[in-house]
C-alpha positions in Angstrom: -2.7 -16.1 4.9 -4.8 -12.9 5.6 -5.5 -11.4 8.9 -8.0 -8.8 10.0 -7.5 -6.3 12.8 -10.1 -4.7 14.9 -8.3 -1.4 15.6 -6.4 0.7 13.2 -2.9 1.6 14.0 -1.7 5.2 13.5 0.0 4.0 10.4 -2.9 2.5 8.9 -5.1 5.6 9.9 -2.5 7.7 8.1 -2.6 5.4 5.0 -6.3 5.6 5.0 -6.2 9.4 5.0 -3.6 9.2 2.1 -5.9 6.8 0.0 -8.7 9.4 0.5 -6.5 12.0 -1.1 -5.7 9.7 -3.8 -9.4 9.0 -4.4 -9.8 12.7 -5.0 -6.9 12.8 -7.4 -8.3 10.0 -9.4 -11.6 11.8 -9.6 -9.7 14.8 -10.7 -7.9 12.9 -13.5 -11.4 11.6 -14.6 -12.6 15.1 -14.8 -9.5 16.2 -16.8 -10.3 13.5 -19.3 -13.9 14.4 -19.5 -12.9 18.0 -20.1 -10.5 16.9 -22.9 -7.6 18.3 -21.1 -4.0 18.2 -22.6 -2.5 14.7 -22.6 0.7 15.7 -20.9 -1.3 17.3 -18.1 -3.4 14.2 -17.6 -0.3 12.0 -17.7 1.5 14.3 -15.2 -1.5 13.8 -12.7 -1.4 10.0 -13.2 2.1 10.0 -12.4 1.4 11.7 -9.2 -1.4 9.3 -8.4 1.0 6.3 -9.0 3.5 8.0 -6.7 1.0 8.6 -4.0 -0.1 4.8 -4.1 3.5 3.8 -4.1 4.0 5.8 -0.9 0.8 4.2 0.7 2.2 0.8 -0.2 5.6 1.5 1.4 3.9 2.6 4.5 1.7 -0.5 4.7 4.7 -2.8 4.2 6.7 -1.0 6.8 3.7 -1.4 9.3 3.4 -5.0 8.4 7.1 -5.5 9.2 6.8 -3.5 12.4 3.8 -5.2 13.8 2.9 -8.5 12.0 6.3 -9.8 11.4 7.6 -8.7 14.6 4.8 -10.2 16.6 5.5 -13.6 14.7 9.4 -13.3 15.6 8.3 -12.5 19.3 5.9 -15.3 19.6 8.5 -18.0 19.0 6.0 -19.7 16.9 8.3 -21.2 14.1 5.2 -21.9 11.8 3.8 -18.4 12.2 7.4 -17.0 11.6 7.8 -19.2 8.5 4.5 -18.1 7.2 5.1 -14.4 7.6 8.6 -14.8 5.8 7.0 -16.8 3.1 4.4 -14.0 2.7 6.9 -11.3 2.2 8.9 -13.3 -0.1 6.0 -14.0 -2.3 4.9 -10.3 -2.2 8.3 -9.2 -3.0 8.8 -11.9 -5.8 5.4 -10.7 -7.5 6.2 -6.9 -7.1 9.7 -7.4 -8.5 8.9 -10.2 -10.9 11.5 -12.5 -9.3 
């Protein structure tokens, strides 16, 4: 189930800013490869990119729990609550290969 929102939450705005920085990091890594930079330096930068993406992923997951999941709980709608829980379980199972 996917939902779209019309206004960005502060957490999403911050995540978007982080992703723009990651985009710059990725362009920098591409430049390093074009310039035939030392492999360890490229790998170090790739590790930084992965860490930055993981931080964004964590923030979006927290935002989802704070807003979407709590809204489903507060609504009292059992079907929506079950759907949100199943989405989280599926996501975590895929992420952790459960």
